[in-house]
Structures are given as structure tokens and as C-alpha cells.
GUNU-489819 format. One record per residue: chain; x, y, z negated of N, C-alpha, C in turn. Coordinates in steps of 0.001 Angstrom, whole numbers. Each point is the difference from the previous one (the first is absolute). Layout:
A X Y Z X Y Z X Y Z
...
REM end
This chain:
A 76065 67915 -99478 -600 -1006 -887 -522 685 -1266
A -1249 -295 -377 -609 656 -1153 537 -606 -1299
A 680 840 -808 478 -490 -1297 -826 581 -1139
A -1203 522 313 -866 613 -995 -1357 -689 -9
A -536 -327 -1181 -1290 -683 -63 -1152 951 291
A -1108 -567 443 -1198 802 207 -4 714 1336
A -885 1001 103 -137 756 1234 1304 696 365
A 302 3 1279 1209 677 451 -107 1501 -247
A 1104 596 -367 49 1454 -134 -201 634 1368
A -652 1154 4 -194 753 1239 966 1187 -8
A 895 12 962 1067 1003 33 -74 798 1301
A -23 1311 -147 75 908 1137 1381 645 29
A 647 -42 1149 1239 740 203 -313 1100 1008
A -133 1220 -477 -374 1144 833 1197 937 82
A 331 438 1198 1248 732 158 -64 953 1191
A 922 965 -8 264 793 1195 1463 -180 357
A 275 -192 1269 1371 -144 470 140 704 1339
A 1026 833 127 225 704 1255 865 -824 949
A 1171 -418 -472 929 -699 889 112 -1492 -269
A -633 -484 -1075 -72 -1444 -209 617 -528 -1273
A 778 798 -719 636 -518 -1209 -1009 -296 -1103
A -950 895 -215 -1029 -257 -1017 -888 -1166 436
A -228 -115 1305 -755 -1141 523 703 -1310 -344
A 1324 -29 153 760 -1213 -330 -91 -320 -1486
A 84 1031 -840 -189 -212 -1437 -1395 -546 -283
A -1000 570 659 -1379 -429 -210 -188 -1472 364
A 610 -415 1106 -120 -1400 408 646 -934 -1019
A 1131 405 -553 666 -839 -1002 -822 -85 -1279
A -593 1110 -429 -846 -15 -1193 -1229 -877 247
A -597 125 1177 -1147 -838 342 382 -1478 9
A 1186 -310 516 466 -1392 14 179 -530 -1418
A 575 832 -878 181 -431 -1379 -1321 -306 -678
A -995 857 223 -1320 -240 -578 -631 -1263 576
A 176 -187 1303 -549 -1186 660 636 -1274 -545
A 1265 52 -301 689 -1178 -543 -556 -427 -1348
A -643 922 -697 -644 -325 -1279 -1462 -401 180
A -423 -130 1233 -1362 -437 265 -1017 1111 72
A 443 1253 -9 -935 1118 70 -610 98 1391
A -1217 507 45 -612 384 1268 463 1422 289
A 675 194 1126 704 1255 243 -559 708 1227
A -177 1312 -136 -297 868 1131 1148 993 152
A 643 -16 1153 1094 921 318 -561 1065 935
A -23 1258 -458 -702 1038 732 793 1313 48
A 329 488 1198 502 1375 96 -1159 970 -172
A 300 1223 -432 -1029 1029 -46 -6 740 1331
A -1026 803 202 -146 728 1254 1149 988 207
A 443 99 1242 997 993 372 -690 1362 168
A 650 1053 -464 -538 1349 105 761 869 1000
A 1250 -347 277 820 820 890 -499 -85 1436
A 94 1080 752 -415 -16 1413 825 -999 807
A -654 -678 921 671 -1004 807 1154 598 804
A -124 1239 427 1068 624 781 1280 107 -809
A -142 362 -1273 1176 114 -859 609 -1376 -252
A -849 -983 -232 493 -1361 -235 772 -513 1210
A -529 221 1177 609 -527 1222 1350 634 300
A 277 1171 -561 1267 683 240 1140 -548 -853
A -333 -857 -958 1016 -607 -862 -29 -1515 214
A 1058 -511 579 15 -1371 504 -382 -1035 -1057
A 636 48 -1157 -253 -1018 -1026 -1423 94 -523
A -503 1212 -171 -1364 210 -480 -1000 -532 1023
A 200 354 1255 -908 -463 1047 22 -1505 170
A 1191 -590 -100 111 -1452 138 -747 -716 -1115
A 188 471 -1236 -695 -650 -1112 -1507 201 109
A -407 1175 443 -1433 281 178 -627 -1006 959
A 703 -317 1071 -529 -962 974 -14 -1415 -553
A 933 -312 -889 93 -1350 -564 -1172 -324 -917
A -520 1004 -702 -1089 -258 -953 -1337 557 480
A -47 419 1240 -1191 670 520 -1275 -819 -84
A 121 -1319 69 -1189 -863 -16 -351 -521 -1393
A 784 352 -1009 -269 -499 -1346 -1152 777 -646
A -852 -672 -777 -1082 719 -702 582 935 -1045
A -603 1168 -133 489 968 -984 -733 -162 -1324
A 620 507 -1056 -549 -117 -1347 -1305 780 -127
A -940 -560 -741 -1294 630 -238 -282 28 -1497
A -1002 775 -379 -409 23 -1407 -577 -1345 -423
A -581 -730 922 -487 -1353 -312 1161 -896 -437
A 1158 186 635 1183 -769 -401 400 329 -1434
A -64 1282 -364 332 412 -1362 -934 -651 -1011
A -1291 30 300 -974 -564 -922 172 -1508 -129
A 352 -649 1095 154 -1458 41 1160 -497 -849
A 1077 764 -51 1270 -493 -542 18 -51 -1519
A 673 -1021 -527 369 -33 -1419 1295 769 -224
A 913 -125 948 1292 661 -84 325 683 1310
A 682 1135 -84 304 795 1190 1453 446 -47
A 708 -167 1109 1337 555 167 -90 1120 1026
A 416 1199 -396 -25 1147 895 1427 339 403
A 208 209 1299 1320 333 493 0 1266 831
A 1054 785 -154 137 1250 747 1468 350 157
A 365 607 1123 1319 620 51 -5 1263 -852
A 1155 423 -444 58 1246 -758 -178 1178 947
A -716 991 -468 -163 1254 733 349 1126 -965
A 1248 463 60 483 1020 -935 -220 -451 -1448
A 276 -1289 -271 -164 -537 -1344 -1429 -258 -380
A -883 -47 990 -1420 -153 -286 -627 -1003 962
A -1315 -146 -104 -748 -1003 756 -295 508 1409
A 124 -849 991 -342 377 1372 -1471 393 85
A -289 1008 815 -1362 524 122 -996 -1074 413
A 450 -930 836 -912 -1038 490 -522 -868 -1141
A 882 -400 -900 -448 -804 -1134 -776 848 -1001
A 447 1236 -215 -698 877 -931 -1429 254 464
A -219 161 1285 -1355 195 524 -879 -1201 -332
A 555 -1199 159 -770 -1201 -322 -366 -27 -1477
A 958 323 -862 -268 7 -1435 -1041 1056 -357
A 67 1142 654 -950 1073 -289 -1436 -387 347
A -160 -939 910 -1337 -423 411 -645 -959 -994
A 756 -416 -1007 -493 -1003 -952 -818 607 -1129
A -351 1276 102 -750 654 -1070 -1316 -674 -332
A -689 -508 1011 -1283 -660 -250 179 -1269 -830
A 1023 -784 328 266 -1206 -783 401 362 -1423
A 818 1046 -132 391 473 -1326 -1217 421 -803
A -910 725 641 -1192 494 -689 -841 -1158 -535
A -40 -1083 726 -802 -1159 -388 753 -944 -936
A 1222 341 -351 781 -846 -897 547 -1254 643
A 28 -53 1329 380 -1228 683 1512 -173 161
A 754 970 -458 1460 -111 80 633 -286 -1355
A -845 -73 -1025 497 -272 -1344 590 -1421 -63
A 1154 -97 -628 684 -1281 -213 505 -658 1282
A 21 730 1108 735 -520 1148 1480 -16 -381
A 692 -1059 359 1441 -75 -259 715 596 1207
A 777 1053 -247 571 764 1111 1509 119 -142
A 701 -209 1095 1442 159 46 361 766 1262
A 1228 499 97 370 867 1117 1405 -306 496
A 248 373 1258 1315 -195 615 240 1115 1015
A 1273 207 357 322 1152 831 1305 -203 752
A 288 942 882 1254 14 738 397 1441 273
A 1312 248 -4 499 1330 332 1298 -136 780
A 422 1098 593 1222 -32 799 1245 -48 -866
A -38 653 -1164 1157 40 -890 -364 -550 -1368
A 1004 -415 -737 -234 -616 -1313 -655 965 -976
A 259 1290 174 -583 998 -893 -1052 832 737
A -690 -638 924 -983 697 823 -1397 46 -573
A -155 -381 -1267 -1302 142 -640 -760 -1287 -222
A 695 -1140 -2 -701 -1277 -164 -762 -71 -1322
A 667 340 -1083 -641 -104 -1311 -1115 1015 -152
A 240 1238 440 -1040 1024 -151 -1210 -302 875
A 208 -652 1137 -1120 -376 861 -897 -1019 -691
A 611 -1023 -603 -781 -1012 -706 -698 614 -1209
A 697 864 -731 -631 653 -1144 -1162 885 437
A 138 662 1139 -1095 818 512 -1209 -864 366
A 248 -1141 584 -1089 -936 290 -697 -428 -1283
A 774 -273 -1023 -580 -477 -1253 -954 1004 -628
A 204 1287 242 -919 1002 -545 -1440 -269 412
A -184 -418 1236 -1342 -337 473 -556 -1200 -750
A 837 -988 -231 -468 -1237 -613 -360 196 -1469
A 662 936 -659 -384 321 -1376 -1432 525 -35
A -337 836 958 -1356 553 60 -1027 -1090 285
A 393 -979 767 -911 -1104 300 -308 -856 -1224
A 874 11 -983 -103 -974 -1085 573 -1335 412
A 890 33 1010 637 -1224 476 1083 -450 -981
A 443 -1219 186 1111 -549 -773 1236 92 878
A 889 921 -326 1178 247 830 1071 -1046 -309
A 429 -707 1032 939 -1115 -153 1341 361 625
A 1004 299 -798 1321 277 570 690 -1291 420
A 981 135 862 837 -1149 329 827 -416 -1208
A 583 994 -670 870 -303 -1130 1253 -737 440
A 874 -254 -951 1170 -821 287 -383 -1455 -225
A -892 -480 878 -582 -1327 -173 738 -1089 763
A 819 389 965 835 -960 729 1376 627 201
A 1022 -843 112 1363 509 126 195 861 1230
A -754 -291 1069 176 736 1248 -347 1475 -124
A -744 374 -1044 -309 1415 -189 1288 810 -113
A 994 -537 -677 1270 707 -150 702 144 1346
A -68 -1025 821 679 31 1295 -794 755 1061
A -1325 66 -187 -858 645 994 -300 1443 -326
A 919 690 -655 -194 1408 -285 -210 309 -1463
A -346 -1024 -787 -139 198 -1440 -1170 857 -404
A -1081 -45 749 -1154 854 -303 -1094 -811 -689
A -218 169 -1319 -1015 -774 -704 -1420 496 252
A -142 1123 685 -1335 555 253 -746 -809 1064
A 719 -455 999 -603 -777 1069 1026 -252 1086
A -254 -968 847 932 -319 1082 273 1247 830
A 1269 251 272 403 1206 709 1107 -341 992
A -43 647 1147 1004 -260 1034 627 1319 426
A 1322 4 120 731 1158 495 459 -302 1422
A -557 697 961 192 -359 1406 1231 616 636
A 495 1134 -541 997 740 737 -634 611 1244
A 792 252 992 -533 628 1217 -435 -1008 1051
A 148 -1271 -287 -348 -1027 981 -1386 -574 -271
A -554 -626 999 -1228 -770 -153 352 -1456 230
A -242 -842 -990 391 -1396 138 -649 -876 -1037
A 523 -1190 -162 -570 -990 -913 419 298 -1437
A -834 -434 -937 340 123 -1411 1121 -958 -359
A 798 368 -984 1037 -901 -469 -619 -1093 -875
A 676 -1132 -163 -573 -1136 -737 -399 326 -1440
A 787 821 -695 -331 324 -1386 -1305 794 -86
A -194 931 918 -1239 779 7 -1196 -894 286
A 152 -924 939 -1080 -938 297 -315 -849 -1230
A 1035 -471 -688 -202 -820 -1202 -752 773 -1072
A 330 1272 -158 -686 832 -985 -1471 169 373
A -262 266 1270 -1382 187 440 -813 -1283 -155
A 594 -1127 332 -678 -1282 -211 -359 -180 -1467
A 944 305 -881 -230 -142 -1432 -1108 930 -473
A -21 1218 524 -1049 937 -401 -1373 -502 440
A -80 -606 1175 -1258 -570 454 -457 -1160 -866
A 935 -851 -400 -345 -1121 -880 -479 511 -1360
A 708 978 -525 -365 575 -1302 -1391 623 55
A -275 720 1069 -1320 609 163 -1083 -1067 56
A 212 -1053 775 -1006 -1048 137 -296 -672 -1333
A 1028 -272 -768 -184 -712 -1268 -734 866 -1023
A 403 1264 -115 -661 872 -965 -1420 327 461
A -190 227 1286 -1337 274 523 -940 -1183 -212
A 545 -1206 96 -811 -1198 -254 -517 -11 -1434
A 882 296 -943 -389 4 -1409 -1041 1093 -273
A 257 1197 481 -918 1113 -245 -1318 -207 731
A 60 -456 1242 -1228 -245 749 -874 -1051 -657
A 626 -1052 -495 -748 -1053 -693 -633 539 -1280
A 764 766 -767 -537 599 -1227 -1142 955 301
A 122 741 1079 -1047 937 400 -1307 -757 294
A 108 -1082 756 -1193 -764 365 -647 -665 -1214
A 797 -322 -998 -525 -662 -1199 -496 988 -1049
A 85 1294 309 -488 1010 -928 935 302 -1143
A 1259 -403 126 957 226 -1075 615 1399 40
A -272 736 1080 480 1372 132 -1185 927 226
A 251 1305 -74 -1058 985 231 -624 -208 1366
A -1327 32 48 -686 -142 1280 292 1203 882
A 97 -236 1301 334 1084 917 -1211 851 371
A -1198 -374 -456 -1189 745 424 -591 852 -1121
A 750 230 -1071 -521 772 -1132 420 1467 26
A 698 366 987 632 1291 41 -553 721 1236
A 185 1213 337 1042 891 -487 -605 1381 -89
A -69 678 1144 -304 1420 -2 -1302 302 713
A -504 1210 -253 -1120 499 770 426 455 1362
A -958 336 846 325 385 1373 903 1205 55
A -100 908 -990 818 1205 18 1403 -244 -534
A 292 -1256 -372 1302 -304 -570 812 -950 852
A -460 -244 1236 692 -935 855 1411 497 280
A 972 -903 -132 1387 384 210 185 597 1378
A 621 1153 50 288 630 1281 -1150 815 556
A -1077 209 -773 -1168 683 533 126 1507 -46
A 1019 530 -673 127 1453 -112 470 614 1281
REM end
């Protein structure tokens, strides 16, 4: 149900998930945004790992087959969105290559100033509580600073944050060695993060359309300055 006046916020939830935990977080964030009346696109990014390697790991192969028919995230989705939630499993305390590749392709949009004032938030999952959840989200944020995006942390905005791992950077799940469903507190946190993203993206998107913020087409670089061109 839309609790926000005017045009619905446009929210993209773009993520990479190997065994399904980040996918579950992404669905909860998308649901939270939808509950606020946002128009939501839930999109995995392209898989880069060879199919043979994926098929040799049961949980990875099973999840791959489950989302095989879903549309993948595109640069058009990035340009369309007022707010974006990016999700990744931790990879040695950093961003998974699949999501990083997608972000690296956004140089053209960055060059044209089309990523300025996008409201961006992040979420992650790791096997252990100290497996790099915070550093992964902080690493993601480095890209968004370059975009001129508005980085939106989860913060201690709902009580469940304390019960769901206590991570104010973004919704985070600690899976252990099993593959299974998210616990209720983690789901509650992800829902809240989606609602928060939708509400803030609505305000910023509306201000952008009314000319109350910097125009996205006044920037940025010459052809020799495109991000990632070196």
C-alpha cells in the first residue's frame, strides 16, 4: 500500500547470490520497498563463474537453476531507479566479482552524471560473524562516493537491528556452514531497510524532478577521464 504522495519511488534491488542467502535478503528488501508503494525491480547480476564449477557445488547449482529465468540487472535499470539496494556475499571481506563487474560497467552513466543523487544502500551475507560483512559494505560504498550518490545506511533504525547481528551498515546475515532460510530478525531488518530506501528515494526523486537538486546532466568528465578507462 502506497503511504507516500505523488509518483511512486523507483527502486532497484540488484544483487549477486551464490547459494541463495543474499537472494533471500534481496527479496525481503524488495518486499519492504513494495510495501511503501515503490515500483520495484528485483534483479540478479550476470554470473561469471564457469557452469562446470557451479554444477560441482550442490547449493550453488541449485540456486543457479532457481533464478535462471529471471531478468538480470542492466545499466538501464540503474538509470531508471531513484533508489538502489546492492547486495553481495563477502569475498575475503570484499565485493563479489560478479557485482563488481556490473558496477564497473556503469562508467558511461557516471560520465554523463546520471548516477548523481541516486539513493544507494547495501546488504551482505557471510559464513561467519567476523567474515567481512562491514568491510564488504564499506568497499561497496567507495563506488557510490565516486558516483555522487547519497549513501543510505541502515543505522539503528529498528530494534531488530540489535537482534539481527547489530550491523548499522546494512542488513547482514551470518549463514554458518549450512544453506537455509533467514531467521525472522534478519528478515525484519531487511524489510525495514527496503522501506527506508523507498521513503528516502521518494523524497530525493521528487526533489530531483522538481529541480531542487543538482541536475544529473551537467557533469562530468571528458572521454579520457571515464572511470575505469585506464
